[in-house]
N, C-alpha and C positions, 0 to 999 in steps of 0.2 A: 652389497655384500660386505661382510666383515673381512678383516685381514686374513683370518684363518680360512674362511670360505673361498676367498680369492686364491690363496695358495693351493687349496684343494682342487679348484677348477682350472688352474693354470695349464697343467699338462694336457688335459682333454681339449681345452680350447686351442692350445698351440697345435695339437694334432689336427684339429679341424682346419685351422688357418693354413698350415703347410700343405695339407692334403688338397685343399681347394686350389692353391696356386699350382701345384703339380698336376692336378686334374685338368686345369685349363690348358696346360702345355700338352698333356697326353691326348686330350680331345682334339686339339689342333693338329697334332701329329697323326692321329687316326684319320682325321678329315683329309689330310694331304695324301695319305695312303689310299683312301677310297677314291679320291680324284685321280690319282695315278692309275688305279685299277680301271676306272671308267675310260680314261684315255687309251689305255692299252687294249681294252676290249674293243673299242671303236676302231682303233688302228688295225687290229687283227681281223675284225669283221670285214673291213674294206679289202684286205688281202685275200680273205676267203672268197669274197665275191668275185675277185679277179681270177681265182683259181691258182694262186701262186703259193700254196702252202703244202709243205711236205709232211709226212707222218712224224718225222723227228721234230719239226717245228710245232706240230700239234701237241706233242708230248711236252715240249718246252713251254708252250703257252699254258697248258693246264697246270704245270708245276709252278710257274710264275704267278698265276692267278691265285692258287692256293696259298702261296707264300705271302702275297699282298693281303689276302683276306685274313690270314693269321696275324700278320704284322699290324693290321688295323685294330685288332682286339687286345694287343699287348703294348707295353711301353718299356723303354730302356731306363733302368734305375741304377743308382750308384750307392756304394757304401765303402767305408774305409777297409783297407786290407786287414786280414786277420793273421794271427800267429799260430800256425799249424802245430808248433811244438808245445804250445800251452793250451791245447783244447780249443783252438780257433778263437781266441780272445781278440776282441777288436783292438787294433793299434791306433790310438788317437794321435793326431798330428801335433798336439801341444808341445812346444819347445823344440820342434824340428825345423830344419831348413826347408822352406817350401819346395825346393828342388828334390828333396828326399821323400816327399809325401806322395803316396800312391793310393788309388782307389780301384775297386773292382766294379764290374757291371754285370747285370743280368736282365732278363725279361720277366715282367710280371703282368698279370691281367689288370686292365685299367680299373676294373671294379674292386681290386684288392689294394688300391693305393693307400687307403687309410691304415690297413693292417701293416703295410710296408713302413709307413711313417711312424706308427706306434712302436714297431719293433726297433727302429733305428732312431728313436727320439733323442736318446742321449747323444748320439753322434751329431745331431742338429743343434743341440744345446751347448756342446763343448766348443772350445776354440776351433775355428775352421768350419763351423756349421754352416755359415752363409755360403762359403765356397762350395761345400757339398750340395747345398740346395740349388745353387745356380748351375752346377754341373749336371745335376739330376734333371732340372728343367730343360736345359739345352739338349740333353740326350733324349728326353721324352718327345721333343719336337721331331726327332727322327732325321733321316738322311735327306728329306726333301725340303727342309727349311732353307730358304735363301737368307743366309745371315748377312747383316750389313758389315761394312768394313770395320766398325767398332761398336761394341756393346758396352764397354766399360772405359771410363777415363781413369787411367792409373795415375792417381794424384796422392797416393798415401803418404809419400815423403813430404809433399807440400803441406798436407793436413797435419802431420806430426810436427813439422817446423812451426806451423801456426799455433798449434796447441801448446808447444813448449815456449813460444815467444809470449803469447798473451796469457797463458796458463788458464785464467778464468776471466770471463767478462764481468760486467758490473753486477750482474745478478748472482755471481759466484758459480757460474755454470760453464763448463768447457763446451765450445761450439766449433763447427766447421762451416766455413762459408760456402755459398752455393757454387762458386767457380772451382772450389776444391772438391766438390762432390763427385763420387765415382759413377753415379747412375746417369746414364744418358736417356733421352726421350725414347730412343729405340728399345732400350732394355725395359724401361717402365711400361711401355705399350706391350712388349712381348710378355711381361709378367701378368698384366691385367687382362689382355685380350687374346693372347696366343698368336698375334700377328705383329709385324714390325711396322712402326710408323715414325717418320722423322719429325713430325710436329704434333701438337696436342689438338689439332683440328680434325673434324670429320671421322671421329671414332668415339666409342663409348666403352665403359667397363661394365656393361649390363650383366655379363656372366657372373660378376661378383656383386653387382648392385651398388658400387661405390662411385664417387666422383673425384674431381681434381680441381683445386683452386690454386692460383699462382699469381704473384705480382708480376705485371707485364713490364719487366725491366729490360733495358738495353735493346729495345726493338724486337724482342722475342715474339714470335707469332702467338696470338691469343689462344686461350683454352676454348675448345668447342662447347656449344650450348648443352649437348647431352652430358658432357663431363661436369658442367656446372649444375645441371639438373639431374642428378643420379636417381635411380629407382629407390634407394634408401637415403635418408638424410645423413650420410657419412661422406666426408671429404678427406682426401690426402692433400695436405697443404705444403707447397713448396715456397719457402720464404728466403730471407737473407742467409739463414744458418741451416739450411737443409730441410728435411722432411719432418712433418708432424701430422697429427690427426685432429680433425674437427668433426663434431657430431651433435645432433639435436638431443637435448635433454627432454625425455618424454614425460618426466614427472611434472605434474601440473600443466602439461600441454593440452590445449583445448582445440578440437577440430581435427581435420585430416592433414597429413603432411603436404597435400597439394595446396592447402591454404597458405603456405609460406610465401606464395606469390602475391597475396592480397595486400593492398596499401594499408599502412597503419598496423599491420600484424606484429604483435609482440611475442617473442619466444626467447628461450635461453639456449645458447650453444656452449658446449664443453670442449676444451682444448687439451690435448694430451701431447706432451713432449717427451719422447723416449730418451733424449739425451740426459735430461734432468730427472725424469720420472715424476714430473709435477703435473697436476691436473688443475686447471683454472676454468672458470666459467664466466659468462657475461650475457647481458641482455641485448637483443637486437630488436630494433623497431624499424620496420620498413617505411619508406618514404610515403608521405601523404600527398605529394605534388601531383601524382597521377590519380585523377578522380576515378578512373575505371581500373579494374584489375589488369595485370600485365597481359593476361590471355584474353585480350579484347576480342569480341565476337563470339566468345564461348558462353555457355550457360552458367550463370552464377551459382546455381544449386549444386554443381559438381564440386565446388571448393568448400561448400558448407557442410557436406555430409561427412561425419567423422568415420574413422575406420571401424568403430564399434557399431555403426548403424547400417552396415551393408546388408544385414539379414532382411529378407522381405522384398528386396529389389528383384525385378525380373532379369532374366538372362540378357534380354535385349538392352535393358538399361545398363547392365554391367559392361557389356561389350561396347556400348556407345561411350560410356564414361572412360573406359580404358583407351579407346581410340582417341578421344578428346585429350586425354593426358599425354599420350604419345605425340600428338600434334603440337601441344604446347611445349614439349621438351625441345622440339626442333625450331620453335619460334625464336627470333632474335631477342636479345636482352633489351629491356625497356630503355628507351632514350626519350627524354622529355623534349618535345618540339615547341612547346608554348613559350618557354623562357630559356634562352641559351645559357644563362647563368646557372641553370640547374643541371646541366649535363655533368656526367662524372668527371672528376679531376683526373688528368693524365699525368704520367710520370714526367713528361717534358715540362709541364707547368710547375711541378714540384721542384725540378732542378733549376728553374729560372728565378726562383725567389731566394733572397739572401737576407741574413739578419745583421744588424749593426754589431761589429765586434765588441765595441765598448759596452753595449747593452748586455750582451752575453757574458761579458766579464764581470760587470758589477751587479747584474741581476741573474745569476746562473739558475738553470733549471727551467724546463718547459712551463712549470707552474707560474713563473714570473713573466710569461710572454706578453702579458698585457702592458708591461712597461717597456717593451722593445719597439724598435723602429725597423721597418722592412723596406726592401727595394726589389722591384720586379724588372727583369730584363726586357728589352724592347720587343715589341710584337707578341708579347706573351698573352695579352688579354685584349684582343680585337683592336690593337693599335691605339689604345686609349692615350690621349696626350699626356695625362699625368704619369703614365708608365713608360714613356718613350725615353730611349737613350740613357743618359746619366741623370735622370730626374732625382730630386732630393729624397731623403729617407721619409717614409710615411709611418707615423705612429699608429699603434694598433687601433686606437679609438677612432681614427679616420678611415680605417678600412671599410669598404662597403661591398656588398654582394659577393661576387666571385673572388675578389681579393681576400676577403676574410675566410672564405671556404678553403682557399689554397693554403693559407697560413695555418688554419686549424688542422687540415689534413697533414701538412708538413710536420707539425708538432705532435700529432696523435700517435699512439702506439701502432706499430707496423701491422698488427692484427687487423686494424681498421681498413687498411688498404686491401687485405685479402678478403675481408667480409664484403667490402663494397665492390669487389670484382664480381660478386654474386648478386648482391642487392645494392644497386647504385643509390647513393644518397641516404643509405640507412644510418640510423643513430646507434652507436655502440656505447653501452654504459653499464653501470652496476657490476663492476668486476668483483669476482670472488675467488680467492681472498681479497679483501679491500686493498687497493693500491698495488696489487700484483698483476702485471700485464703479461700475457702469453709471449714467450720468446719464439719468434718465427723467423 
């Protein structure tokens, strides 16, 4: 799309995106109401069976059932307060003390959420729009949501100090580090699924079709397989500097998206960083060390049928293919068992390698790493004698096997670590624009 076309499409696509997030919350709230109604009906049926129900309780039961049924069809939405003296003009919170900002609520039908978002789109786009969205989502979940102790990390003051101190990073772009990010795993899972989860395991965002990729830092629990294998080739990336988006470039892509698991498969991924508004892309080539596809035991023809070749297949074939794909999404990520040197590089191994300070001083920049010397901490690599204790510095040309892999990963752009969390040992190359690495 051209710039003018993107501007023309922006509002309608933003309405779709916000409506989808609110709809996930509203559906979850409706589901909880229906569950509460079912529990109440079962409980009252047991009381009826024992004959312990008065006519007044029967009337109360009917009233409560009707209220729960009605509540399951509507959701609680929010909007900024209005000025009655000026024709109910919306009072936007820009420039106000947060303590003086108020919003109103009302009920609307779940099926009318898009109309609600479209009507109040300016409120979501103005300052304070994110707060209004979060308030609306929490209200849509209804009174039966078991909220965790904390949904947000209030670190705005730390983020502002960091931005003021560093101003801009080397790429000329202001960033906020992950530890200063406000979003918790509980809030992220609530937005994507409608339920609260404390880790990124054992859940998926299939309602929206997206996934999640993250560098496994500081011993954080890994991302679940279904989040790494979403229904659509779109991932939310959590890196050193917050959130960004990664997605498959469909132009010139050959085959089905299920073939992304095949060894030696080449495709391009695009990265979008909302902090800088920059879009970069790069080529990914999956590892050839695994001779069989990652979904071993499956039928190879399933990954070779392109999305445009589905016509003409029987219903039974389609059901079988869908079942097979779902089973593969639950399968563990591939781990090479033939050669231990080919296992994915861990963060611990990256932390245990150091560079000679003189080499970094006189030959600055990762492009000069072939002139550097390296040292590995003890027990980092199978207790190899050359790596034990305070062994001497090893020049780059003497690095072999896993040693060289660790050094190359240490010096590679951080996007490589995120990509390899999804495709272990994949090659990342051909960045576009040339020499421009995604900031993650």
